[in-house]
PDB file with SEQRES, HELIX, SHEET and CRYST1 records, atoms N, CA, C and O in Angstrom:
SEQRES   1 A   55  UNK UNK UNK UNK UNK UNK UNK UNK UNK UNK UNK UNK UNK          
SEQRES   2 A   55  UNK UNK UNK UNK UNK UNK UNK UNK UNK UNK UNK UNK UNK          
SEQRES   3 A   55  UNK UNK UNK UNK UNK UNK UNK UNK UNK UNK UNK UNK UNK          
SEQRES   4 A   55  UNK UNK UNK UNK UNK UNK UNK UNK UNK UNK UNK UNK UNK          
SEQRES   5 A   55  UNK UNK UNK                                                  
HELIX    1 AA1 UNK A   23  UNK A   28  1                                   6    
SHEET    1 AA1 2 UNK A   8  UNK A  11  0                                        
SHEET    2 AA1 2 UNK A  16  UNK A  19 -1                                        
SHEET    1 AA2 2 UNK A  37  UNK A  44  0                                        
SHEET    2 AA2 2 UNK A  47  UNK A  54 -1                                        
CRYST1    1.000    1.000    1.000  90.00  90.00  90.00 P 1           1          
ATOM      1  N   UNK A   1     105.432 105.213 113.691  1.00  0.00           N  
ATOM      2  CA  UNK A   1     104.233 104.629 113.142  1.00  0.00           C  
ATOM      3  C   UNK A   1     104.327 103.113 113.104  1.00  0.00           C  
ATOM      4  O   UNK A   1     103.456 102.473 112.514  1.00  0.00           O  
ATOM      5  N   UNK A   2     105.321 102.526 113.694  1.00  0.00           N  
ATOM      6  CA  UNK A   2     105.492 101.081 113.693  1.00  0.00           C  
ATOM      7  C   UNK A   2     104.406 100.434 114.555  1.00  0.00           C  
ATOM      8  O   UNK A   2     104.205 100.835 115.702  1.00  0.00           O  
ATOM      9  N   UNK A   3     103.714  99.444 114.016  1.00  0.00           N  
ATOM     10  CA  UNK A   3     102.676  98.757 114.773  1.00  0.00           C  
ATOM     11  C   UNK A   3     101.294  99.365 114.611  1.00  0.00           C  
ATOM     12  O   UNK A   3     100.393  99.045 115.386  1.00  0.00           O  
ATOM     13  N   UNK A   4     101.103 100.240 113.616  1.00  0.00           N  
ATOM     14  CA  UNK A   4      99.786 100.825 113.362  1.00  0.00           C  
ATOM     15  C   UNK A   4      98.769  99.727 113.084  1.00  0.00           C  
ATOM     16  O   UNK A   4      99.111  98.694 112.509  1.00  0.00           O  
ATOM     17  N   UNK A   5      97.545  99.939 113.481  1.00  0.00           N  
ATOM     18  CA  UNK A   5      96.471  98.988 113.243  1.00  0.00           C  
ATOM     19  C   UNK A   5      95.653  99.445 112.037  1.00  0.00           C  
ATOM     20  O   UNK A   5      95.329 100.625 111.904  1.00  0.00           O  
ATOM     21  N   UNK A   6      95.329  98.504 111.171  1.00  0.00           N  
ATOM     22  CA  UNK A   6      94.481  98.781 110.023  1.00  0.00           C  
ATOM     23  C   UNK A   6      93.497  97.635 109.888  1.00  0.00           C  
ATOM     24  O   UNK A   6      93.545  96.704 110.692  1.00  0.00           O  
ATOM     25  N   UNK A   7      92.616  97.661 108.917  1.00  0.00           N  
ATOM     26  CA  UNK A   7      91.631  96.603 108.728  1.00  0.00           C  
ATOM     27  C   UNK A   7      91.677  96.095 107.303  1.00  0.00           C  
ATOM     28  O   UNK A   7      92.038  96.814 106.372  1.00  0.00           O  
ATOM     29  N   UNK A   8      91.302  94.838 107.161  1.00  0.00           N  
ATOM     30  CA  UNK A   8      91.172  94.208 105.849  1.00  0.00           C  
ATOM     31  C   UNK A   8      89.686  94.124 105.527  1.00  0.00           C  
ATOM     32  O   UNK A   8      88.890  93.714 106.371  1.00  0.00           O  
ATOM     33  N   UNK A   9      89.313  94.506 104.321  1.00  0.00           N  
ATOM     34  CA  UNK A   9      87.925  94.446 103.880  1.00  0.00           C  
ATOM     35  C   UNK A   9      87.829  93.533 102.663  1.00  0.00           C  
ATOM     36  O   UNK A   9      88.593  93.676 101.708  1.00  0.00           O  
ATOM     37  N   UNK A  10      86.880  92.587 102.705  1.00  0.00           N  
ATOM     38  CA  UNK A  10      86.630  91.696 101.575  1.00  0.00           C  
ATOM     39  C   UNK A  10      85.311  92.118 100.946  1.00  0.00           C  
ATOM     40  O   UNK A  10      84.311  92.303 101.640  1.00  0.00           O  
ATOM     41  N   UNK A  11      85.319  92.266  99.634  1.00  0.00           N  
ATOM     42  CA  UNK A  11      84.135  92.699  98.909  1.00  0.00           C  
ATOM     43  C   UNK A  11      83.583  91.545  98.092  1.00  0.00           C  
ATOM     44  O   UNK A  11      84.177  91.158  97.086  1.00  0.00           O  
ATOM     45  N   UNK A  12      82.446  90.987  98.516  1.00  0.00           N  
ATOM     46  CA  UNK A  12      81.849  89.845  97.824  1.00  0.00           C  
ATOM     47  C   UNK A  12      81.469  90.173  96.390  1.00  0.00           C  
ATOM     48  O   UNK A  12      81.556  89.312  95.514  1.00  0.00           O  
ATOM     49  N   UNK A  13      81.052  91.402  96.141  1.00  0.00           N  
ATOM     50  CA  UNK A  13      80.595  91.768  94.798  1.00  0.00           C  
ATOM     51  C   UNK A  13      81.724  91.793  93.775  1.00  0.00           C  
ATOM     52  O   UNK A  13      81.480  91.575  92.588  1.00  0.00           O  
ATOM     53  N   UNK A  14      82.958  92.056  94.209  1.00  0.00           N  
ATOM     54  CA  UNK A  14      84.061  92.152  93.251  1.00  0.00           C  
ATOM     55  C   UNK A  14      85.011  90.963  93.309  1.00  0.00           C  
ATOM     56  O   UNK A  14      85.851  90.808  92.422  1.00  0.00           O  
ATOM     57  N   UNK A  15      84.901  90.130  94.320  1.00  0.00           N  
ATOM     58  CA  UNK A  15      85.813  89.003  94.455  1.00  0.00           C  
ATOM     59  C   UNK A  15      87.213  89.418  94.889  1.00  0.00           C  
ATOM     60  O   UNK A  15      88.167  88.658  94.722  1.00  0.00           O  
ATOM     61  N   UNK A  16      87.339  90.620  95.444  1.00  0.00           N  
ATOM     62  CA  UNK A  16      88.648  91.076  95.905  1.00  0.00           C  
ATOM     63  C   UNK A  16      88.505  91.771  97.255  1.00  0.00           C  
ATOM     64  O   UNK A  16      87.401  91.909  97.781  1.00  0.00           O  
ATOM     65  N   UNK A  17      89.612  92.198  97.796  1.00  0.00           N  
ATOM     66  CA  UNK A  17      89.619  92.891  99.074  1.00  0.00           C  
ATOM     67  C   UNK A  17      90.650  94.002  99.065  1.00  0.00           C  
ATOM     68  O   UNK A  17      91.350  94.210  98.074  1.00  0.00           O  
ATOM     69  N   UNK A  18      90.736  94.710 100.177  1.00  0.00           N  
ATOM     70  CA  UNK A  18      91.715  95.790 100.264  1.00  0.00           C  
ATOM     71  C   UNK A  18      92.150  95.989 101.708  1.00  0.00           C  
ATOM     72  O   UNK A  18      91.451  95.625 102.653  1.00  0.00           O  
ATOM     73  N   UNK A  19      93.326  96.578 101.839  1.00  0.00           N  
ATOM     74  CA  UNK A  19      93.864  96.999 103.124  1.00  0.00           C  
ATOM     75  C   UNK A  19      94.062  98.497 103.033  1.00  0.00           C  
ATOM     76  O   UNK A  19      94.647  98.988 102.068  1.00  0.00           O  
ATOM     77  N   UNK A  20      93.582  99.230 104.026  1.00  0.00           N  
ATOM     78  CA  UNK A  20      93.705 100.683 104.040  1.00  0.00           C  
ATOM     79  C   UNK A  20      95.010 101.082 104.726  1.00  0.00           C  
ATOM     80  O   UNK A  20      95.277 100.665 105.853  1.00  0.00           O  
ATOM     81  N   UNK A  21      95.817 101.888 104.046  1.00  0.00           N  
ATOM     82  CA  UNK A  21      97.066 102.395 104.607  1.00  0.00           C  
ATOM     83  C   UNK A  21      96.823 103.831 105.078  1.00  0.00           C  
ATOM     84  O   UNK A  21      96.414 104.672 104.277  1.00  0.00           O  
ATOM     85  N   UNK A  22      97.064 104.129 106.356  1.00  0.00           N  
ATOM     86  CA  UNK A  22      96.863 105.504 106.831  1.00  0.00           C  
ATOM     87  C   UNK A  22      97.694 106.501 106.022  1.00  0.00           C  
ATOM     88  O   UNK A  22      98.837 106.217 105.665  1.00  0.00           O  
ATOM     89  N   UNK A  23      97.123 107.655 105.738  1.00  0.00           N  
ATOM     90  CA  UNK A  23      97.797 108.682 104.934  1.00  0.00           C  
ATOM     91  C   UNK A  23      99.124 109.099 105.572  1.00  0.00           C  
ATOM     92  O   UNK A  23     100.108 109.309 104.863  1.00  0.00           O  
ATOM     93  N   UNK A  24      99.159 109.220 106.897  1.00  0.00           N  
ATOM     94  CA  UNK A  24     100.402 109.617 107.572  1.00  0.00           C  
ATOM     95  C   UNK A  24     101.516 108.594 107.305  1.00  0.00           C  
ATOM     96  O   UNK A  24     102.677 108.966 107.132  1.00  0.00           O  
ATOM     97  N   UNK A  25     101.161 107.325 107.273  1.00  0.00           N  
ATOM     98  CA  UNK A  25     102.152 106.291 106.988  1.00  0.00           C  
ATOM     99  C   UNK A  25     102.614 106.372 105.538  1.00  0.00           C  
ATOM    100  O   UNK A  25     103.811 106.277 105.265  1.00  0.00           O  
ATOM    101  N   UNK A  26     101.680 106.546 104.607  1.00  0.00           N  
ATOM    102  CA  UNK A  26     102.040 106.690 103.187  1.00  0.00           C  
ATOM    103  C   UNK A  26     102.961 107.893 102.982  1.00  0.00           C  
ATOM    104  O   UNK A  26     103.929 107.814 102.224  1.00  0.00           O  
ATOM    105  N   UNK A  27     102.664 108.996 103.649  1.00  0.00           N  
ATOM    106  CA  UNK A  27     103.514 110.196 103.531  1.00  0.00           C  
ATOM    107  C   UNK A  27     104.913 109.927 104.096  1.00  0.00           C  
ATOM    108  O   UNK A  27     105.911 110.362 103.523  1.00  0.00           O  
ATOM    109  N   UNK A  28     104.979 109.206 105.224  1.00  0.00           N  
ATOM    110  CA  UNK A  28     106.279 108.895 105.831  1.00  0.00           C  
ATOM    111  C   UNK A  28     107.122 108.026 104.904  1.00  0.00           C  
ATOM    112  O   UNK A  28     108.351 108.074 104.956  1.00  0.00           O  
ATOM    113  N   UNK A  29     106.465 107.225 104.050  1.00  0.00           N  
ATOM    114  CA  UNK A  29     107.167 106.358 103.107  1.00  0.00           C  
ATOM    115  C   UNK A  29     107.346 107.007 101.737  1.00  0.00           C  
ATOM    116  O   UNK A  29     107.861 106.379 100.811  1.00  0.00           O  
ATOM    117  N   UNK A  30     106.921 108.262 101.609  1.00  0.00           N  
ATOM    118  CA  UNK A  30     106.986 108.998 100.337  1.00  0.00           C  
ATOM    119  C   UNK A  30     106.198 108.313  99.224  1.00  0.00           C  
ATOM    120  O   UNK A  30     106.606 108.330  98.063  1.00  0.00           O  
ATOM    121  N   UNK A  31     105.062 107.708  99.588  1.00  0.00           N  
ATOM    122  CA  UNK A  31     104.177 107.110  98.601  1.00  0.00           C  
ATOM    123  C   UNK A  31     103.243 108.184  98.074  1.00  0.00           C  
ATOM    124  O   UNK A  31     102.745 109.013  98.836  1.00  0.00           O  
ATOM    125  N   UNK A  32     103.010 108.169  96.791  1.00  0.00           N  
ATOM    126  CA  UNK A  32     102.098 109.114  96.141  1.00  0.00           C  
ATOM    127  C   UNK A  32     100.920 108.343  95.541  1.00  0.00           C  
ATOM    128  O   UNK A  32     100.985 107.125  95.371  1.00  0.00           O  
ATOM    129  N   UNK A  33      99.855 109.061  95.228  1.00  0.00           N  
ATOM    130  CA  UNK A  33      98.667 108.470  94.608  1.00  0.00           C  
ATOM    131  C   UNK A  33      99.058 107.689  93.353  1.00  0.00           C  
ATOM    132  O   UNK A  33      99.772 108.214  92.498  1.00  0.00           O  
ATOM    133  N   UNK A  34      98.609 106.465  93.237  1.00  0.00           N  
ATOM    134  CA  UNK A  34      98.822 105.552  92.115  1.00  0.00           C  
ATOM    135  C   UNK A  34     100.255 105.049  91.969  1.00  0.00           C  
ATOM    136  O   UNK A  34     100.609 104.536  90.908  1.00  0.00           O  
ATOM    137  N   UNK A  35     101.095 105.180  93.005  1.00  0.00           N  
ATOM    138  CA  UNK A  35     102.408 104.530  92.984  1.00  0.00           C  
ATOM    139  C   UNK A  35     102.198 103.022  92.923  1.00  0.00           C  
ATOM    140  O   UNK A  35     101.211 102.508  93.450  1.00  0.00           O  
ATOM    141  N   UNK A  36     103.127 102.309  92.280  1.00  0.00           N  
ATOM    142  CA  UNK A  36     103.084 100.854  92.269  1.00  0.00           C  
ATOM    143  C   UNK A  36     103.751 100.355  93.544  1.00  0.00           C  
ATOM    144  O   UNK A  36     104.891 100.707  93.845  1.00  0.00           O  
ATOM    145  N   UNK A  37     103.019  99.527  94.289  1.00  0.00           N  
ATOM    146  CA  UNK A  37     103.504  99.010  95.554  1.00  0.00           C  
ATOM    147  C   UNK A  37     103.709  97.507  95.420  1.00  0.00           C  
ATOM    148  O   UNK A  37     102.776  96.774  95.094  1.00  0.00           O  
ATOM    149  N   UNK A  38     104.928  97.054  95.672  1.00  0.00           N  
ATOM    150  CA  UNK A  38     105.242  95.637  95.630  1.00  0.00           C  
ATOM    151  C   UNK A  38     104.885  94.973  96.950  1.00  0.00           C  
ATOM    152  O   UNK A  38     104.839  95.629  97.991  1.00  0.00           O  
ATOM    153  N   UNK A  39     104.632  93.663  96.903  1.00  0.00           N  
ATOM    154  CA  UNK A  39     104.248  92.901  98.091  1.00  0.00           C  
ATOM    155  C   UNK A  39     105.100  91.642  98.182  1.00  0.00           C  
ATOM    156  O   UNK A  39     105.240  90.903  97.208  1.00  0.00           O  
ATOM    157  N   UNK A  40     105.662  91.408  99.354  1.00  0.00           N  
ATOM    158  CA  UNK A  40     106.372  90.169  99.646  1.00  0.00           C  
ATOM    159  C   UNK A  40     105.675  89.531 100.849  1.00  0.00           C  
ATOM    160  O   UNK A  40     105.471  90.185 101.872  1.00  0.00           O  
ATOM    161  N   UNK A  41     105.310  88.253 100.723  1.00  0.00           N  
ATOM    162  CA  UNK A  41     104.726  87.504 101.840  1.00  0.00           C  
ATOM    163  C   UNK A  41     105.852  86.734 102.499  1.00  0.00           C  
ATOM    164  O   UNK A  41     106.610  86.041 101.820  1.00  0.00           O  
ATOM    165  N   UNK A  42     105.972  86.845 103.823  1.00  0.00           N  
ATOM    166  CA  UNK A  42     107.071  86.199 104.540  1.00  0.00           C  
ATOM    167  C   UNK A  42     106.596  85.790 105.931  1.00  0.00           C  
ATOM    168  O   UNK A  42     105.555  86.250 106.401  1.00  0.00           O  
ATOM    169  N   UNK A  43     107.369  84.921 106.584  1.00  0.00           N  
ATOM    170  CA  UNK A  43     107.100  84.497 107.950  1.00  0.00           C  
ATOM    171  C   UNK A  43     108.240  84.994 108.834  1.00  0.00           C  
ATOM    172  O   UNK A  43     109.413  84.778 108.531  1.00  0.00           O  
ATOM    173  N   UNK A  44     107.886  85.658 109.922  1.00  0.00           N  
ATOM    174  CA  UNK A  44     108.880  86.161 110.874  1.00  0.00           C  
ATOM    175  C   UNK A  44     108.339  85.909 112.279  1.00  0.00           C  
ATOM    176  O   UNK A  44     107.214  86.295 112.598  1.00  0.00           O  
ATOM    177  N   UNK A  45     109.134  85.272 113.101  1.00  0.00           N  
ATOM    178  CA  UNK A  45     108.710  84.930 114.470  1.00  0.00           C  
ATOM    179  C   UNK A  45     107.383  84.174 114.467  1.00  0.00           C  
ATOM    180  O   UNK A  45     106.495  84.465 115.268  1.00  0.00           O  
ATOM    181  N   UNK A  46     107.253  83.207 113.566  1.00  0.00           N  
ATOM    182  CA  UNK A  46     106.052  82.365 113.443  1.00  0.00           C  
ATOM    183  C   UNK A  46     104.792  83.134 113.057  1.00  0.00           C  
ATOM    184  O   UNK A  46     103.687  82.631 113.255  1.00  0.00           O  
ATOM    185  N   UNK A  47     104.935  84.348 112.510  1.00  0.00           N  
ATOM    186  CA  UNK A  47     103.786  85.138 112.058  1.00  0.00           C  
ATOM    187  C   UNK A  47     103.938  85.435 110.577  1.00  0.00           C  
ATOM    188  O   UNK A  47     104.948  85.990 110.142  1.00  0.00           O  
ATOM    189  N   UNK A  48     102.921  85.059 109.805  1.00  0.00           N  
ATOM    190  CA  UNK A  48     102.945  85.323 108.368  1.00  0.00           C  
ATOM    191  C   UNK A  48     102.461  86.747 108.139  1.00  0.00           C  
ATOM    192  O   UNK A  48     101.457  87.163 108.717  1.00  0.00           O  
ATOM    193  N   UNK A  49     103.170  87.497 107.298  1.00  0.00           N  
ATOM    194  CA  UNK A  49     102.792  88.879 107.056  1.00  0.00           C  
ATOM    195  C   UNK A  49     103.228  89.373 105.692  1.00  0.00           C  
ATOM    196  O   UNK A  49     103.779  88.622 104.887  1.00  0.00           O  
ATOM    197  N   UNK A  50     102.975  90.640 105.448  1.00  0.00           N  
ATOM    198  CA  UNK A  50     103.294  91.287 104.183  1.00  0.00           C  
ATOM    199  C   UNK A  50     104.366  92.341 104.385  1.00  0.00           C  
ATOM    200  O   UNK A  50     104.384  93.038 105.399  1.00  0.00           O  
ATOM    201  N   UNK A  51     105.259  92.451 103.410  1.00  0.00           N  
ATOM    202  CA  UNK A  51     106.194  93.558 103.348  1.00  0.00           C  
ATOM    203  C   UNK A  51     105.809  94.340 102.091  1.00  0.00           C  
ATOM    204  O   UNK A  51     105.848  93.801 100.985  1.00  0.00           O  
ATOM    205  N   UNK A  52     105.442  95.591 102.261  1.00  0.00           N  
ATOM    206  CA  UNK A  52     105.027  96.446 101.150  1.00  0.00           C  
ATOM    207  C   UNK A  52     106.149  97.423 100.834  1.00  0.00           C  
ATOM    208  O   UNK A  52     106.749  98.001 101.741  1.00  0.00           O  
ATOM    209  N   UNK A  53     106.434  97.608  99.544  1.00  0.00           N  
ATOM    210  CA  UNK A  53     107.493  98.525  99.162  1.00  0.00           C  
ATOM    211  C   UNK A  53     107.136  99.217  97.847  1.00  0.00           C  
ATOM    212  O   UNK A  53     106.456  98.652  96.990  1.00  0.00           O  
ATOM    213  N   UNK A  54     107.609 100.446  97.711  1.00  0.00           N  
ATOM    214  CA  UNK A  54     107.380 101.218  96.501  1.00  0.00           C  
ATOM    215  C   UNK A  54     108.337 100.744  95.418  1.00  0.00           C  
ATOM    216  O   UNK A  54     109.543 100.657  95.647  1.00  0.00           O  
ATOM    217  N   UNK A  55     107.805 100.436  94.239  1.00  0.00           N  
ATOM    218  CA  UNK A  55     108.641  99.968  93.137  1.00  0.00           C  
ATOM    219  C   UNK A  55     109.346 101.124  92.486  1.00  0.00           C  
ATOM    220  O   UNK A  55     110.101 100.929  91.533  1.00  0.00           O  
TER     221      UNK A  55                                                      
END                                                                             
């Protein structure tokens, strides 16, 4: 599942946005509904990205 494509959605009405994680990927990571997911922002190979991990 490495390199899966997803989309970012910005919601003007709430002032926030979201990224959708495919269910197959969440299952592969043993993520369950309402798990707390940590986020690290980092740069690798001149590309800024996110590292998501289950707390």
